[in-house]
C-alpha positions in Angstrom: -66.8 2.3 38.4 -68.3 6.0 38.4 -65.1 7.9 37.6 -66.1 8.8 33.6 -64.1 12.0 32.0 -66.4 13.8 29.8 -69.2 14.9 32.6 -70.1 11.9 33.8 -69.8 10.5 29.8 -67.1 7.9 28.4 -64.3 5.5 29.1 -63.2 5.6 32.7 -60.4 7.2 33.7 -59.0 4.8 35.8 -59.6 1.3 33.9 -58.2 -0.4 37.6 -56.8 -3.3 35.4 -55.3 -4.9 38.3 -58.1 -5.9 39.5 -59.7 -8.2 36.4 -59.3 -11.9 37.0 -57.5 -11.3 33.5 -54.5 -9.2 35.4 -51.9 -11.6 36.1 -52.6 -13.9 32.8 -49.1 -14.4 31.1 -50.7 -13.3 27.7 -52.0 -10.1 29.5 -48.3 -9.3 30.7 -46.7 -10.6 27.9 -48.8 -7.9 25.7 -48.0 -5.4 28.4 -44.5 -5.7 28.2 -44.7 -5.9 24.5 -46.5 -2.4 24.3 -44.7 -0.4 27.0 -40.9 -1.7 26.4 -41.1 0.7 22.7 -43.5 1.8 20.0 -43.7 -1.3 18.0 -45.5 0.2 15.0 -41.7 1.4 14.5 -40.8 -2.1 14.0 -39.4 -3.2 10.5 -41.8 -5.8 8.6 -39.9 -8.5 9.3 -39.9 -8.1 12.7 -43.6 -7.5 13.2 -44.4 -10.9 11.1 -41.9 -12.7 13.8 -43.7 -10.6 16.7 -46.9 -12.1 15.4 -45.9 -15.9 14.5 -44.5 -15.7 18.4 -48.2 -14.8 19.5 -49.9 -17.2 17.4 -50.2 -19.9 20.0 -50.2 -17.4 22.7 -53.3 -16.2 21.5 -55.2 -19.3 21.2 -54.0 -20.7 24.7 -55.4 -17.7 26.3 -58.9 -18.6 25.4 -58.6 -21.9 26.1 -57.3 -21.4 29.3 -60.2 -18.6 30.3 -62.6 -20.5 28.5 -66.2 -20.0 29.3 -69.1 -23.3 29.1 -66.2 -24.2 26.7 -67.2 -22.8 23.8 -63.9 -22.1 22.5 -62.2 -25.6 22.7 -65.9 -26.9 21.3 -64.9 -23.8 18.1 -61.3 -24.8 17.6 -62.1 -28.1 17.0 -64.9 -27.5 14.6 -62.6 -25.2 13.0 -60.0 -27.6 12.6 -57.6 -25.6 14.9 -57.4 -28.2 17.8 -56.7 -31.5 17.6 -59.7 -32.7 20.3 -62.2 -30.9 22.2 -60.0 -30.5 25.3 -58.2 -27.7 23.6 -54.8 -29.3 22.2 -54.0 -26.8 19.2 -52.4 -28.8 16.6 -48.8 -28.4 15.3 -47.5 -26.1 12.8 -49.9 -24.1 12.8 -49.9 -20.9 10.7 -51.5 -17.2 11.1 -53.7 -17.5 7.8 -55.2 -19.9 9.9 -56.9 -17.3 11.9 -59.4 -17.8 9.1 -61.2 -20.3 10.0 -62.2 -18.0 13.1 -63.4 -15.7 11.1 -67.0 -13.5 12.2 -68.5 -11.4 10.3 -69.8 -8.3 11.0 -73.7 -9.1 11.0 -72.6 -12.0 13.5 -72.0 -9.4 16.1 -75.3 -7.5 16.0 -78.0 -7.5 18.7 -76.6 -10.3 21.1 -74.3 -12.0 18.6 -71.0 -11.2 20.9 -72.6 -12.3 23.8 -71.8 -16.2 23.6 -68.1 -15.7 22.0 -67.2 -13.5 25.3 -64.7 -15.7 27.6 -66.5 -13.5 30.6 -70.0 -13.9 30.3 -70.8 -13.2 33.6 -69.0 -9.7 33.7 -70.2 -6.8 35.9 -70.9 -4.6 33.1 -69.2 -2.0 35.0 -66.0 -3.5 34.2 -66.2 -2.7 30.7 -68.4 -1.0 28.0 -70.7 -1.8 25.2 -69.9 0.0 21.8 -72.1 0.4 19.4 -72.5 1.2 15.5 -75.1 3.9 14.1 -77.9 1.8 13.7 -78.6 3.0 9.6 -78.8 0.0 8.2 -82.1 -1.5 6.7 -83.4 -4.8 7.7 -80.7 -6.0 10.1 -81.7 -7.1 13.9 -80.0 -3.9 15.4 -76.4 -2.0 15.5 -73.1 -3.8 15.8 -72.8 -4.2 19.3 -69.6 -5.2 20.7 -68.8 -5.1 25.0 -64.7 -4.3 25.8 -63.6 -4.9 29.1 -61.4 -3.0 30.8 -58.8 -4.9 30.7 -59.0 -4.6 26.9 -59.3 -0.9 26.5 -56.2 -0.7 28.9 -54.5 -2.1 26.0 -56.2 0.4 23.5 -54.6 3.3 25.1 -51.4 1.9 24.3 -52.1 0.4 20.6 -53.9 3.4 19.3 -51.5 5.3 20.9 -48.8 3.9 19.7 -50.4 4.3 16.2 -51.3 7.8 15.9 -47.3 8.9 18.2 -46.0 6.5 14.7 -48.1 8.9 12.5 -47.8 12.1 13.6 -44.0 11.4 14.4 -43.6 12.3 18.1 -45.3 11.4 21.3 -48.3 13.0 21.3 -48.6 14.4 24.7 -49.8 17.7 25.0 -51.6 20.0 22.8 -55.4 21.0 22.5 -58.2 19.0 20.9 -61.6 19.5 19.6 -63.8 16.5 18.7 -66.5 17.6 16.5 -69.0 15.3 18.4 -71.3 15.4 21.8 -69.6 14.1 24.8 -72.9 11.7 24.9 -71.4 9.9 21.9 -68.5 8.7 24.2 -70.8 5.8 25.9 -71.4 4.1 22.8 -69.2 5.3 19.6 -66.1 3.3 20.1 -64.4 5.9 17.6 -65.2 8.9 19.9 -64.6 7.0 22.9 -61.2 5.7 22.5 -59.8 8.7 20.8 -60.7 10.7 23.3 -60.1 8.6 26.4 -56.4 8.0 24.5 -55.7 12.0 24.0 -57.5 12.8 27.5 -55.0 9.9 29.4 -52.0 11.2 27.6 -53.1 15.1 29.1 -54.1 16.8 26.8 -57.2 19.0 27.1 -60.5 17.8 25.0 -63.3 19.8 23.9 -66.9 18.5 22.4 -67.9 20.9 19.7 -71.5 19.2 19.6 -74.5 18.8 21.6 -77.4 16.9 22.3 -80.5 18.6 22.1 -83.9 18.3 23.5 -86.7 16.6 20.8 -89.0 14.1 20.9 -89.3 11.0 22.7 -89.2 8.8 19.7 -86.3 10.6 17.7 -82.4 9.4 17.6 -79.5 11.1 19.2 -78.3 12.2 15.8 -81.2 13.9 14.6 -81.0 15.7 18.4 -77.4 16.7 17.8 -76.2 20.8 17.0 -72.8 22.7 17.3 -72.0 23.6 20.8 -70.2 27.0 19.7 -68.9 28.2 22.9 -66.8 24.9 23.3 -65.8 25.5 19.1 -65.2 29.0 19.8 -63.5 28.5 22.7 -61.1 25.9 20.4 -60.4 28.2 17.1 -59.7 31.2 20.0 -57.3 29.2 21.9 -53.4 29.9 20.7 -51.6 26.6 21.5 -49.0 25.6 19.0 -50.4 22.4 18.9 -54.1 21.6 18.5 -55.8 18.6 17.1 -59.5 18.9 15.5 -61.2 15.7 15.1 -64.0 15.1 12.6 -66.1 13.2 10.5 -66.7 13.6 7.0 -70.1 15.2 7.8 -69.2 17.6 10.4 -66.5 19.1 8.1 -69.4 19.3 5.3 -72.0 20.8 7.7 -69.9 23.7 9.1 -67.5 24.4 5.6 -69.8 23.1 2.9 -73.6 23.5 3.2 -74.0 27.2 5.2 -74.4 29.6 2.3 -75.1 32.9 1.9 -76.3 34.5 5.6 -76.5 31.2 7.1 -72.4 31.4 6.3 -71.5 35.0 7.4 -74.1 34.0 10.8 -71.6 31.2 11.4 -68.5 33.0 10.6 -69.6 35.7 13.5 -70.4 33.5 15.8 -67.7 31.3 15.9 -64.5 33.3 14.3 -63.7 30.8 11.9 -63.2 29.9 9.2 -60.5 29.9 9.1 -59.6 27.5 11.7 -55.8 27.9 13.1 -54.4 25.2 14.8 -50.9 26.6 15.7 -47.9 25.5 14.2 -48.7 22.1 14.8 -51.8 21.3 14.3 -53.3 18.3 12.8 -56.5 17.5 11.2 -57.8 14.1 12.2 -61.1 12.7 10.2 -62.8 9.7 10.1 -66.3 8.1 9.9 -66.9 7.7 6.2 -69.6 8.9 4.0 -72.8 8.5 6.6 -75.4 11.0 6.1 -73.7 13.1 3.2 -75.4 13.7 0.1 -75.0 11.5 -2.8 -73.0 14.0 -4.4 -70.3 13.1 -2.1 -68.6 9.8 -3.4 -65.5 9.5 -1.3 -64.2 11.8 1.9 -61.2 13.6 -0.4 -63.9 15.7 -1.7 -64.7 16.9 1.6 -61.1 17.7 2.6 -60.2 19.2 -0.8 -63.1 21.9 -0.6 -62.2 22.5 2.9 -58.2 22.3 3.2 -57.8 26.1 2.8 -59.7 26.9 5.9 -58.1 24.6 8.5 -54.4 25.9 8.5 -51.1 24.9 10.6 -50.5 28.5 11.9 -52.3 31.1 13.5 -52.1 33.6 9.9 -54.3 33.5 6.9 -51.0 33.1 5.0 -50.2 29.4 7.5 -50.5 26.3 4.8 -53.5 23.8 5.2 -53.0 21.7 8.1 -52.1 18.0 7.3 -54.9 15.7 7.5 -54.9 12.1 9.3 -57.6 9.6 8.0 -58.8 7.1 9.9 -60.5 4.1 9.6 -62.9 3.0 13.0 -64.9 -0.3 13.5 -66.9 -1.1 16.0 -66.1 -4.3 15.8 -62.1 -3.4 16.0 -60.3 -2.7 19.2 -57.7 -0.5 17.4 -57.8 2.0 14.1 -56.4 1.7 10.8 -54.7 4.8 10.8 -53.4 7.2 7.9 -50.4 9.3 7.5 -50.4 12.7 7.5 -51.4 14.5 3.9 -51.9 17.5 2.5 -55.6 17.5 1.8 -54.4 19.2 -2.0 -52.6 15.9 -2.7 -53.9 13.1 -4.6 -51.5 10.6 -3.1 -54.0 7.5 -1.9 -55.2 7.1 1.5 -53.3 4.4 2.6 -54.6 2.8 6.2 -52.3 1.3 8.2 -52.3 -1.6 10.4 -51.1 -2.2 14.3 -48.9 -5.0 14.6 -50.7 -6.9 16.6 -53.6 -6.4 14.2 -52.6 -9.5 11.9 -54.2 -8.5 8.3 -54.9 -10.3 5.6 -56.4 -9.9 2.1 -58.9 -12.4 0.8 -59.5 -13.5 -2.8 -63.4 -12.8 -2.8 -66.3 -13.5 -0.9 -66.7 -16.3 -2.5 -63.1 -17.7 -1.9 -61.9 -16.9 1.6 -58.1 -18.0 0.9 -55.7 -15.1 2.3 -53.4 -13.7 -0.8 -49.9 -14.1 0.3 -48.6 -11.4 -2.2 -51.3 -9.6 -3.3 -51.3 -7.2 -6.5 -51.3 -3.7 -6.4 -54.1 -1.9 -7.5 -55.9 -4.6 -7.1 -59.1 -5.4 -4.8 -59.5 -8.0 -2.0 -62.2 -8.9 1.0 -60.4 -7.3 4.1 -59.8 -9.6 6.9 -58.2 -9.2 10.4 -57.6 -10.6 14.1 -56.8 -8.1 16.9 -54.1 -10.2 19.0 -55.0 -7.5 21.8 -58.4 -8.2 22.3 -59.0 -10.4 25.3 -63.2 -10.7 25.8 -63.5 -12.5 22.4 -61.5 -14.2 19.2 -61.7 -10.7 17.0 -61.0 -12.4 14.0 -63.7 -10.2 11.9 -64.9 -10.0 7.8 -66.5 -6.5 8.4 -67.7 -6.5 4.9 -65.1 -4.1 3.3 -63.3 -4.4 -0.3 -59.9 -2.9 -0.1 -57.0 -2.1 -2.5 -53.6 -3.5 -1.9 -50.7 -1.5 -2.2 -47.2 -1.9 -3.4 -44.4 -3.6 -1.3 -42.7 -0.5 0.5 -40.7 -0.2 3.9 -41.2 3.5 4.1 -43.6 6.2 3.2 -42.9 10.1 3.0 -45.5 11.9 4.6 -46.3 15.8 5.1 -44.8 15.7 8.8 -41.5 13.1 7.5 -40.5 9.9 6.5 -42.4 7.0 8.5 -41.0 2.9 8.6 -43.8 0.7 7.5 -44.1 -2.3 10.0 -47.2 -4.1 8.0 -48.3 -3.2 4.6 -51.4 -1.1 4.1 -54.3 -1.0 2.2 -56.6 1.4 0.3 -60.1 1.6 1.3 -62.4 0.7 -2.2 -66.1 -0.4 -1.2 -68.8 -2.4 0.9 -69.4 -5.7 -0.5 -72.4 -6.0 -1.9 -76.0 -8.3 -0.8 -75.0 -10.7 -4.4 -71.9 -10.5 -2.6 -72.8 -12.8 0.3 -73.3 -9.4 2.3 -75.9 -7.0 3.3 -75.7 -3.1 2.4 -74.7 -1.0 5.0 -73.2 2.4 5.9 -69.8 2.0 7.7 -70.4 -0.6 10.4 -74.1 0.9 10.5 
């Protein structure tokens, strides 16, 4: 399919979902109807719980119905989900039973996902593979996850739901700068899915980095450099709605690392900082602490140091732009989204899942029991199931500890109050090797 949007890179513009063998499947059609009737992130917590319960059997039956080589029939029986190897599901299953189908992130390295795919024979042009950064030492390669076009078509809806809810309006106009290279949309999920959604909504999308030439044995990360022309074009744009999407390391290298003459040269080249995002502008960040100095122990250090350089307006008296921090994982079709926060605020960065992402907090790496009533501030192991991923059972333990938040029906943000459709969590840390996990940066 030769219709990729960003100089031949990224997710195809036309996903041609109707040509998929799964298009007429009843579960896909149910998801499509659920996602197009309204933004379900505006549902109440009770409505979300009922929706997830109603999808449990249709979700599991989808994989039985579309099974290849009886993988899921055997898996469901062996894990105590089905009565027999014919795929007859047990009665009275609950959402917490999904923990029996868990996959650890390390299980998705190299060819680990292949046996789990329901369409192992699919033409790879009918989807894309996304990989983690590959920064983790002592593993058999990066996390490698294939997404079919039919799943990518749903991600446009679900991730769009999340961003619309967070910002408080339908995002369908404005200009965007991704502080990364267009080539990265070929393999980096956060870059590909985010830029695809925004382009699909009609926004202008620029990329603030480019891949320079270098030694044959160098990685794309080692050859990245700024695209001054694209950055300057975005910074000079007078649109009243501009979204600046960057990683922590991108902000650090632009606003904190340059000193003296280097800082002056950057100012002359870009006419920035400060960066003006227009009255409705928002800074969106993600990417964790990869490739940052060890003195940086949390992203809010970066945000507080750069907040006065990224403004929501068009003059130096404008207030700092609100910040939305997103947790994006290669092994998750959806991001976990934050809400708009003043960069100088000490409010915790709570991440919220989409209603089609069933999320549970587990007691510990040694006791994978979902906790029914997590205690605020206590640390738990994250587990989630993306009920809209149709390529394999995306029931993931990513190896992240999170802290529970208090039960809330709504939350105040820098852009107004939002209801809460499902409790969020605050990212805490990576699980350690002594706890049964390899130590890795993000999903590296």
